[in-house]
PQR file with spaces between the fields and no chain letter, atoms N, CA, C, O and H, PARSE charges and radii, in Angstrom:
ATOM       1  N    MET     1     -50.439   32.247   43.500 -0.4000 1.5000
ATOM       2  CA   MET     1     -49.694   32.273   44.745 -0.0000 2.0000
ATOM       3  C    MET     1     -49.962   31.010   45.559  0.5500 1.7000
ATOM       4  O    MET     1     -49.054   30.449   46.172 -0.5500 1.4000
ATOM       5  N    ARG     2     -51.202   30.577   45.555 -0.4000 1.5000
ATOM       6  CA   ARG     2     -51.551   29.383   46.327 -0.0000 2.0000
ATOM       7  C    ARG     2     -50.842   28.145   45.765  0.5500 1.7000
ATOM       8  O    ARG     2     -50.372   27.300   46.527 -0.5500 1.4000
ATOM       9  H    ARG     2     -51.940   31.033   45.056  0.4000 1.0000
ATOM      10  N    LYS     3     -50.766   28.041   44.442 -0.4000 1.5000
ATOM      11  CA   LYS     3     -50.079   26.906   43.819 -0.0000 2.0000
ATOM      12  C    LYS     3     -48.602   26.897   44.192  0.5500 1.7000
ATOM      13  O    LYS     3     -48.016   25.837   44.410 -0.5500 1.4000
ATOM      14  H    LYS     3     -51.148   28.727   43.823  0.4000 1.0000
ATOM      15  N    MET     4     -48.007   28.076   44.263 -0.4000 1.5000
ATOM      16  CA   MET     4     -46.590   28.182   44.628 -0.0000 2.0000
ATOM      17  C    MET     4     -46.377   27.703   46.065  0.5500 1.7000
ATOM      18  O    MET     4     -45.393   27.020   46.349 -0.5500 1.4000
ATOM      19  H    MET     4     -48.483   28.938   44.085  0.4000 1.0000
ATOM      20  N    PHE     5     -47.276   28.050   46.957 -0.4000 1.5000
ATOM      21  CA   PHE     5     -47.166   27.614   48.352 -0.0000 2.0000
ATOM      22  C    PHE     5     -47.309   26.100   48.462  0.5500 1.7000
ATOM      23  O    PHE     5     -46.557   25.457   49.195 -0.5500 1.4000
ATOM      24  H    PHE     5     -48.076   28.605   46.726  0.4000 1.0000
ATOM      25  N    VAL     6     -48.266   25.530   47.741 -0.4000 1.5000
ATOM      26  CA   VAL     6     -48.481   24.081   47.771 -0.0000 2.0000
ATOM      27  C    VAL     6     -47.249   23.370   47.209  0.5500 1.7000
ATOM      28  O    VAL     6     -46.809   22.362   47.762 -0.5500 1.4000
ATOM      29  H    VAL     6     -48.877   26.052   47.146  0.4000 1.0000
ATOM      30  N    LEU     7     -46.698   23.884   46.124 -0.4000 1.5000
ATOM      31  CA   LEU     7     -45.498   23.298   45.533 -0.0000 2.0000
ATOM      32  C    LEU     7     -44.329   23.364   46.514  0.5500 1.7000
ATOM      33  O    LEU     7     -43.600   22.385   46.677 -0.5500 1.4000
ATOM      34  H    LEU     7     -47.056   24.702   45.674  0.4000 1.0000
ATOM      35  N    PHE     8     -44.153   24.494   47.156 -0.4000 1.5000
ATOM      36  CA   PHE     8     -43.076   24.649   48.139 -0.0000 2.0000
ATOM      37  C    PHE     8     -43.252   23.671   49.300  0.5500 1.7000
ATOM      38  O    PHE     8     -42.278   23.060   49.740 -0.5500 1.4000
ATOM      39  H    PHE     8     -44.745   25.289   47.023  0.4000 1.0000
ATOM      40  N    ALA     9     -44.464   23.516   49.794 -0.4000 1.5000
ATOM      41  CA   ALA     9     -44.729   22.599   50.905 -0.0000 2.0000
ATOM      42  C    ALA     9     -44.440   21.158   50.491  0.5500 1.7000
ATOM      43  O    ALA     9     -43.894   20.386   51.280 -0.5500 1.4000
ATOM      44  H    ALA     9     -45.255   24.012   49.436  0.4000 1.0000
ATOM      45  N    ALA    10     -44.801   20.789   49.260 -0.4000 1.5000
ATOM      46  CA   ALA    10     -44.538   19.432   48.782 -0.0000 2.0000
ATOM      47  C    ALA    10     -43.041   19.172   48.659  0.5500 1.7000
ATOM      48  O    ALA    10     -42.559   18.107   49.044 -0.5500 1.4000
ATOM      49  H    ALA    10     -45.245   21.415   48.620  0.4000 1.0000
ATOM      50  N    VAL    11     -42.311   20.137   48.126 -0.4000 1.5000
ATOM      51  CA   VAL    11     -40.862   19.992   47.999 -0.0000 2.0000
ATOM      52  C    VAL    11     -40.210   19.891   49.372  0.5500 1.7000
ATOM      53  O    VAL    11     -39.306   19.079   49.569 -0.5500 1.4000
ATOM      54  H    VAL    11     -42.703   21.003   47.813  0.4000 1.0000
ATOM      55  N    ALA    12     -40.651   20.695   50.308 -0.4000 1.5000
ATOM      56  CA   ALA    12     -40.099   20.655   51.663 -0.0000 2.0000
ATOM      57  C    ALA    12     -40.363   19.303   52.320  0.5500 1.7000
ATOM      58  O    ALA    12     -39.484   18.764   52.994 -0.5500 1.4000
ATOM      59  H    ALA    12     -41.385   21.355   50.148  0.4000 1.0000
ATOM      60  N    ALA    13     -41.541   18.757   52.138 -0.4000 1.5000
ATOM      61  CA   ALA    13     -41.873   17.457   52.726 -0.0000 2.0000
ATOM      62  C    ALA    13     -41.028   16.352   52.110  0.5500 1.7000
ATOM      63  O    ALA    13     -40.531   15.481   52.824 -0.5500 1.4000
ATOM      64  H    ALA    13     -42.255   19.195   51.591  0.4000 1.0000
ATOM      65  N    LEU    14     -40.863   16.379   50.800 -0.4000 1.5000
ATOM      66  CA   LEU    14     -40.050   15.359   50.140 -0.0000 2.0000
ATOM      67  C    LEU    14     -38.581   15.470   50.526  0.5500 1.7000
ATOM      68  O    LEU    14     -37.908   14.453   50.694 -0.5500 1.4000
ATOM      69  H    LEU    14     -41.267   17.086   50.220  0.4000 1.0000
ATOM      70  N    THR    15     -38.086   16.672   50.666 -0.4000 1.5000
ATOM      71  CA   THR    15     -36.693   16.874   51.069 -0.0000 2.0000
ATOM      72  C    THR    15     -36.467   16.351   52.473  0.5500 1.7000
ATOM      73  O    THR    15     -35.451   15.708   52.737 -0.5500 1.4000
ATOM      74  H    THR    15     -38.633   17.498   50.529  0.4000 1.0000
ATOM      75  N    THR    16     -37.381   16.612   53.365 -0.4000 1.5000
ATOM      76  CA   THR    16     -37.254   16.123   54.733 -0.0000 2.0000
ATOM      77  C    THR    16     -37.300   14.606   54.769  0.5500 1.7000
ATOM      78  O    THR    16     -36.515   13.988   55.489 -0.5500 1.4000
ATOM      79  H    THR    16     -38.207   17.134   53.151  0.4000 1.0000
ATOM      80  N    ALA    17     -38.184   14.001   54.024 -0.4000 1.5000
ATOM      81  CA   ALA    17     -38.279   12.539   53.988 -0.0000 2.0000
ATOM      82  C    ALA    17     -37.008   11.931   53.408  0.5500 1.7000
ATOM      83  O    ALA    17     -36.518   10.921   53.913 -0.5500 1.4000
ATOM      84  H    ALA    17     -38.821   14.503   53.439  0.4000 1.0000
ATOM      85  N    ALA    18     -36.479   12.529   52.367 -0.4000 1.5000
ATOM      86  CA   ALA    18     -35.254   12.013   51.749 -0.0000 2.0000
ATOM      87  C    ALA    18     -34.079   12.133   52.708  0.5500 1.7000
ATOM      88  O    ALA    18     -33.239   11.236   52.776 -0.5500 1.4000
ATOM      89  H    ALA    18     -36.877   13.350   51.957  0.4000 1.0000
ATOM      90  N    CYS    19     -34.015   13.215   53.435 -0.4000 1.5000
ATOM      91  CA   CYS    19     -32.926   13.417   54.387 -0.0000 2.0000
ATOM      92  C    CYS    19     -32.966   12.340   55.463  0.5500 1.7000
ATOM      93  O    CYS    19     -31.927   11.785   55.820 -0.5500 1.4000
ATOM      94  H    CYS    19     -34.698   13.943   53.380  0.4000 1.0000
ATOM      95  N    ASN    20     -34.139   12.042   55.978 -0.4000 1.5000
ATOM      96  CA   ASN    20     -34.273   11.006   56.996 -0.0000 2.0000
ATOM      97  C    ASN    20     -33.889    9.649   56.432  0.5500 1.7000
ATOM      98  O    ASN    20     -33.270    8.847   57.131 -0.5500 1.4000
ATOM      99  H    ASN    20     -34.983   12.493   55.688  0.4000 1.0000
ATOM     100  N    THR    21     -34.238    9.379   55.195 -0.4000 1.5000
ATOM     101  CA   THR    21     -33.915    8.101   54.577 -0.0000 2.0000
ATOM     102  C    THR    21     -32.413    7.952   54.413  0.5500 1.7000
ATOM     103  O    THR    21     -31.862    6.900   54.738 -0.5500 1.4000
ATOM     104  H    THR    21     -34.741   10.030   54.628  0.4000 1.0000
ATOM     105  N    VAL    22     -31.749    8.967   53.924 -0.4000 1.5000
ATOM     106  CA   VAL    22     -30.297    8.925   53.737 -0.0000 2.0000
ATOM     107  C    VAL    22     -29.603    8.783   55.082  0.5500 1.7000
ATOM     108  O    VAL    22     -28.621    8.050   55.200 -0.5500 1.4000
ATOM     109  H    VAL    22     -32.197    9.821   53.660  0.4000 1.0000
ATOM     110  N    SER    23     -30.092    9.462   56.072 -0.4000 1.5000
ATOM     111  CA   SER    23     -29.518    9.358   57.411 -0.0000 2.0000
ATOM     112  C    SER    23     -29.644    7.933   57.945  0.5500 1.7000
ATOM     113  O    SER    23     -28.704    7.399   58.535 -0.5500 1.4000
ATOM     114  H    SER    23     -30.890   10.058   55.976  0.4000 1.0000
ATOM     115  N    GLY    24     -30.792    7.331   57.737 -0.4000 1.5000
ATOM     116  CA   GLY    24     -31.008    5.947   58.181 -0.0000 2.0000
ATOM     117  C    GLY    24     -30.101    4.970   57.461  0.5500 1.7000
ATOM     118  O    GLY    24     -29.579    4.037   58.072 -0.5500 1.4000
ATOM     119  H    GLY    24     -31.555    7.764   57.258  0.4000 1.0000
ATOM     120  N    VAL    25     -29.909    5.176   56.169 -0.4000 1.5000
ATOM     121  CA   VAL    25     -29.007    4.308   55.403 -0.0000 2.0000
ATOM     122  C    VAL    25     -27.583    4.459   55.918  0.5500 1.7000
ATOM     123  O    VAL    25     -26.852    3.474   56.024 -0.5500 1.4000
ATOM     124  H    VAL    25     -30.333    5.933   55.672  0.4000 1.0000
ATOM     125  N    GLY    26     -27.192    5.663   56.233 -0.4000 1.5000
ATOM     126  CA   GLY    26     -25.848    5.894   56.780 -0.0000 2.0000
ATOM     127  C    GLY    26     -25.650    5.177   58.098  0.5500 1.7000
ATOM     128  O    GLY    26     -24.590    4.597   58.330 -0.5500 1.4000
ATOM     129  H    GLY    26     -27.785    6.463   56.147  0.4000 1.0000
ATOM     130  N    ARG    27     -26.644    5.204   58.962 -0.4000 1.5000
ATOM     131  CA   ARG    27     -26.535    4.490   60.242 -0.0000 2.0000
ATOM     132  C    ARG    27     -26.478    2.987   60.020  0.5500 1.7000
ATOM     133  O    ARG    27     -25.726    2.289   60.701 -0.5500 1.4000
ATOM     134  H    ARG    27     -27.505    5.675   58.773  0.4000 1.0000
ATOM     135  N    ASP    28     -27.265    2.479   59.075 -0.4000 1.5000
ATOM     136  CA   ASP    28     -27.242    1.048   58.776 -0.0000 2.0000
ATOM     137  C    ASP    28     -25.886    0.624   58.225  0.5500 1.7000
ATOM     138  O    ASP    28     -25.363   -0.426   58.596 -0.5500 1.4000
ATOM     139  H    ASP    28     -27.876    3.045   58.522  0.4000 1.0000
ATOM     140  N    ALA    29     -25.318    1.437   57.341 -0.4000 1.5000
ATOM     141  CA   ALA    29     -24.012    1.121   56.764 -0.0000 2.0000
ATOM     142  C    ALA    29     -22.926    1.140   57.835  0.5500 1.7000
ATOM     143  O    ALA    29     -22.015    0.312   57.813 -0.5500 1.4000
ATOM     144  H    ALA    29     -25.744    2.291   57.039  0.4000 1.0000
ATOM     145  N    THR    30     -23.021    2.073   58.760 -0.4000 1.5000
ATOM     146  CA   THR    30     -22.055    2.139   59.851 -0.0000 2.0000
ATOM     147  C    THR    30     -22.152    0.901   60.731  0.5500 1.7000
ATOM     148  O    THR    30     -21.134    0.320   61.108 -0.5500 1.4000
ATOM     149  H    THR    30     -23.760    2.745   58.777  0.4000 1.0000
ATOM     150  N    ALA    31     -23.363    0.501   61.054 -0.4000 1.5000
ATOM     151  CA   ALA    31     -23.554   -0.692   61.881 -0.0000 2.0000
ATOM     152  C    ALA    31     -23.044   -1.939   61.169  0.5500 1.7000
ATOM     153  O    ALA    31     -22.439   -2.808   61.797 -0.5500 1.4000
ATOM     154  H    ALA    31     -24.190    0.972   60.748  0.4000 1.0000
ATOM     155  N    ALA    32     -23.281   -2.033   59.871 -0.4000 1.5000
ATOM     156  CA   ALA    32     -22.798   -3.188   59.110 -0.0000 2.0000
ATOM     157  C    ALA    32     -21.273   -3.199   59.075  0.5500 1.7000
ATOM     158  O    ALA    32     -20.658   -4.257   59.203 -0.5500 1.4000
ATOM     159  H    ALA    32     -23.773   -1.327   59.360  0.4000 1.0000
ATOM     160  N    GLY    33     -20.667   -2.037   58.904 -0.4000 1.5000
ATOM     161  CA   GLY    33     -19.205   -1.940   58.902 -0.0000 2.0000
ATOM     162  C    GLY    33     -18.616   -2.351   60.241  0.5500 1.7000
ATOM     163  O    GLY    33     -17.585   -3.023   60.286 -0.5500 1.4000
ATOM     164  H    GLY    33     -21.167   -1.177   58.800  0.4000 1.0000
ATOM     165  N    GLN    34     -19.249   -1.961   61.310 -0.4000 1.5000
ATOM     166  CA   GLN    34     -18.764   -2.344   62.638 -0.0000 2.0000
ATOM     167  C    GLN    34     -18.899   -3.845   62.854  0.5500 1.7000
ATOM     168  O    GLN    34     -18.035   -4.460   63.479 -0.5500 1.4000
ATOM     169  H    GLN    34     -20.086   -1.415   61.274  0.4000 1.0000
ATOM     170  N    ALA    35     -19.963   -4.435   62.348 -0.4000 1.5000
ATOM     171  CA   ALA    35     -20.152   -5.883   62.486 -0.0000 2.0000
ATOM     172  C    ALA    35     -19.085   -6.636   61.702  0.5500 1.7000
ATOM     173  O    ALA    35     -18.558   -7.638   62.185 -0.5500 1.4000
ATOM     174  H    ALA    35     -20.665   -3.936   61.840  0.4000 1.0000
ATOM     175  N    VAL    36     -18.762   -6.173   60.509 -0.4000 1.5000
ATOM     176  CA   VAL    36     -17.730   -6.817   59.699 -0.0000 2.0000
ATOM     177  C    VAL    36     -16.376   -6.676   60.376  0.5500 1.7000
ATOM     178  O    VAL    36     -15.601   -7.631   60.414 -0.5500 1.4000
ATOM     179  H    VAL    36     -19.191   -5.359   60.116  0.4000 1.0000
ATOM     180  N    THR    37     -16.082   -5.499   60.909 -0.4000 1.5000
ATOM     181  CA   THR    37     -14.820   -5.281   61.605 -0.0000 2.0000
ATOM     182  C    THR    37     -14.709   -6.189   62.821  0.5500 1.7000
ATOM     183  O    THR    37     -13.652   -6.764   63.080 -0.5500 1.4000
ATOM     184  H    THR    37     -16.712   -4.723   60.878  0.4000 1.0000
ATOM     185  N    SER    38     -15.791   -6.313   63.557 -0.4000 1.5000
ATOM     186  CA   SER    38     -15.799   -7.183   64.740 -0.0000 2.0000
ATOM     187  C    SER    38     -15.587   -8.635   64.353  0.5500 1.7000
ATOM     188  O    SER    38     -14.823   -9.342   65.011 -0.5500 1.4000
ATOM     189  H    SER    38     -16.650   -5.845   63.346  0.4000 1.0000
ATOM     190  N    ALA    39     -16.242   -9.091   63.309 -0.4000 1.5000
ATOM     191  CA   ALA    39     -16.081  -10.468   62.844 -0.0000 2.0000
ATOM     192  C    ALA    39     -14.650  -10.714   62.379  0.5500 1.7000
ATOM     193  O    ALA    39     -14.084  -11.773   62.649 -0.5500 1.4000
ATOM     194  H    ALA    39     -16.862   -8.517   62.775  0.4000 1.0000
ATOM     195  N    ALA    40     -14.070   -9.759   61.694 -0.4000 1.5000
ATOM     196  CA   ALA    40     -12.694   -9.904   61.223 -0.0000 2.0000
ATOM     197  C    ALA    40     -11.725   -9.961   62.401  0.5500 1.7000
ATOM     198  O    ALA    40     -10.779  -10.748   62.387 -0.5500 1.4000
ATOM     199  H    ALA    40     -14.529   -8.898   61.475  0.4000 1.0000
ATOM     200  N    ASP    41     -11.955   -9.137   63.414 -0.4000 1.5000
ATOM     201  CA   ASP    41     -11.101   -9.180   64.606 -0.0000 2.0000
ATOM     202  C    ASP    41     -11.229  -10.514   65.320  0.5500 1.7000
ATOM     203  O    ASP    41     -10.228  -11.062   65.783 -0.5500 1.4000
ATOM     204  H    ASP    41     -12.724   -8.498   63.426  0.4000 1.0000
ATOM     205  N    ASP    42     -12.445  -11.050   65.418 -0.4000 1.5000
ATOM     206  CA   ASP    42     -12.664  -12.360   66.053 -0.0000 2.0000
ATOM     207  C    ASP    42     -11.973  -13.471   65.277  0.5500 1.7000
ATOM     208  O    ASP    42     -11.413  -14.386   65.880 -0.5500 1.4000
ATOM     209  H    ASP    42     -13.258  -10.605   65.041  0.4000 1.0000
ATOM     210  N    ALA    43     -12.003  -13.408   63.954 -0.4000 1.5000
ATOM     211  CA   ALA    43     -11.384  -14.437   63.120 -0.0000 2.0000
ATOM     212  C    ALA    43      -9.862  -14.349   63.215  0.5500 1.7000
ATOM     213  O    ALA    43      -9.169  -15.361   63.111 -0.5500 1.4000
ATOM     214  H    ALA    43     -12.459  -12.664   63.464  0.4000 1.0000
ATOM     215  N    LYS    44      -9.355  -13.157   63.410 -0.4000 1.5000
ATOM     216  CA   LYS    44      -7.913  -12.954   63.484 -0.0000 2.0000
ATOM     217  C    LYS    44      -7.342  -13.539   64.772  0.5500 1.7000
ATOM     218  O    LYS    44      -6.201  -14.000   64.799 -0.5500 1.4000
ATOM     219  H    LYS    44      -9.917  -12.334   63.494  0.4000 1.0000
ATOM     220  N    ASN    45      -8.135  -13.520   65.830 -0.4000 1.5000
ATOM     221  CA   ASN    45      -7.668  -14.012   67.146 -0.0000 2.0000
ATOM     222  C    ASN    45      -7.927  -15.438   67.236  0.5500 1.7000
ATOM     223  O    ASN    45      -7.617  -16.059   68.253 -0.5500 1.4000
ATOM     224  H    ASN    45      -9.062  -13.146   65.808  0.4000 1.0000
């Protein structure tokens, strides 16, 4: 039973860390997309 609890806690910690990482990548990609859009608008004008 103790091994099962430790395994569950490890999986939960890794899942939480992965979720935060994916979320951060999504925010970075959004910021990069906005920068490219802004540069394209500036070049167009």
